[in-house]
C-alpha positions as a Markdown table, in Angstrom:
| # | Residue | x | y | z |
|---|---|---|---|---|
| 1 | Met | -7.0 | -13.9 | -2.8 |
| 2 | His | -7.6 | -12.1 | -6.1 |
| 3 | Thr | -11.1 | -12.6 | -7.4 |
| 4 | Val | -10.5 | -14.4 | -11.0 |
| 5 | Leu | -7.8 | -16.5 | -9.1 |
| 6 | Arg | -10.3 | -17.9 | -6.7 |
| 7 | Val | -12.9 | -18.3 | -9.8 |
| 8 | Tyr | -9.6 | -19.9 | -11.4 |
| 9 | Lys | -9.7 | -22.4 | -8.0 |
| 10 | His | -13.2 | -23.2 | -7.9 |
| 11 | Leu | -13.1 | -24.5 | -11.6 |
| 12 | Arg | -10.1 | -26.2 | -11.2 |
| 13 | Asp | -11.7 | -27.9 | -8.2 |
| 14 | Asp | -14.8 | -28.6 | -9.8 |
| 15 | Gly | -12.9 | -30.3 | -12.7 |
| 16 | Val | -14.1 | -28.1 | -15.1 |
| 17 | Ile | -10.5 | -27.0 | -16.0 |
| 18 | Glu | -7.2 | -28.1 | -15.8 |
| 19 | Met | -4.2 | -25.3 | -14.9 |
| 20 | Arg | -0.9 | -26.4 | -17.2 |
| 21 | His | 2.3 | -24.6 | -15.3 |
| 22 | Gly | 3.4 | -21.8 | -17.9 |
| 23 | Arg | 0.6 | -22.4 | -20.2 |
| 24 | Gly | -2.6 | -21.4 | -18.3 |
| 25 | Ala | -5.5 | -22.9 | -17.6 |
| 26 | Phe | -7.6 | -24.9 | -20.5 |
| 27 | Val | -11.2 | -26.5 | -20.1 |
| 28 | Arg | -10.9 | -29.9 | -19.7 |
| 29 | Gln | -12.0 | -32.7 | -22.4 |
| 30 | Asp | -14.4 | -34.5 | -20.1 |
| 31 | Ala | -16.0 | -31.1 | -18.7 |
| 32 | Gly | -19.7 | -31.0 | -20.2 |
| 33 | Asn | -20.7 | -28.8 | -22.9 |
| 34 | Ala | -23.1 | -26.4 | -21.2 |
| 35 | Leu | -20.0 | -25.9 | -18.8 |
| 36 | Ile | -17.6 | -25.5 | -21.4 |
| 37 | Arg | -19.7 | -22.9 | -23.3 |
| 38 | Leu | -20.4 | -21.3 | -20.3 |
| 39 | Thr | -17.2 | -21.1 | -19.2 |
| 40 | Glu | -16.6 | -19.4 | -22.9 |
| 41 | Leu | -19.2 | -16.9 | -22.4 |
| 42 | Ala | -17.7 | -15.9 | -18.6 |
| 43 | Glu | -14.0 | -15.4 | -20.8 |
| 44 | Gln | -15.7 | -13.3 | -23.2 |
| 45 | Leu | -17.7 | -11.2 | -21.0 |
| 46 | Met | -14.2 | -10.6 | -18.8 |
| 47 | Glu | -12.2 | -9.6 | -21.8 |
| 48 | Asp | -15.1 | -7.4 | -23.5 |
| 49 | Ala | -15.6 | -5.4 | -19.8 |
| 50 | Arg | -11.9 | -5.1 | -19.8 |
| 51 | Lys | -11.9 | -3.5 | -23.1 |
| 52 | Leu | -14.5 | -0.8 | -22.0 |
| 53 | Gly | -12.7 | 0.3 | -19.2 |
| 54 | Met | -14.6 | -1.6 | -16.5 |
| 55 | Pro | -12.7 | -2.7 | -13.2 |
| 56 | Gln | -12.6 | -6.2 | -11.9 |
| 57 | Pro | -14.8 | -5.4 | -9.1 |
| 58 | Glu | -17.4 | -3.6 | -10.9 |
| 59 | Ile | -17.4 | -6.6 | -13.0 |
| 60 | Val | -18.3 | -8.8 | -10.2 |
| 61 | Gln | -21.0 | -6.8 | -8.7 |
| 62 | Leu | -22.4 | -6.5 | -12.1 |
| 63 | Ile | -23.0 | -10.5 | -12.5 |
| 64 | Arg | -23.9 | -10.5 | -9.0 |
| 65 | Gly | -26.9 | -8.0 | -9.3 |
| 66 | Val | -27.9 | -10.3 | -12.6 |
| 67 | Val | -27.5 | -13.3 | -10.2 |
| 68 | Lys | -30.0 | -11.8 | -7.5 |
| 69 | Ala | -32.4 | -10.6 | -9.8 |
């Protein structure tokens, strides 16, 4: 499964986002504020990295490196 799709599935399963067919993914109104902020930051990171030409596997590797630190 594609990495981004896997993340969306995890967020959906955790009750953070809801998927709306044909409209995309939305943060649930009842999600906690901290989780909403982290989701926004993750979306911004992905957008910025893509603009800089970083392929998705490198973005994931970068995040994994930060988590291990």
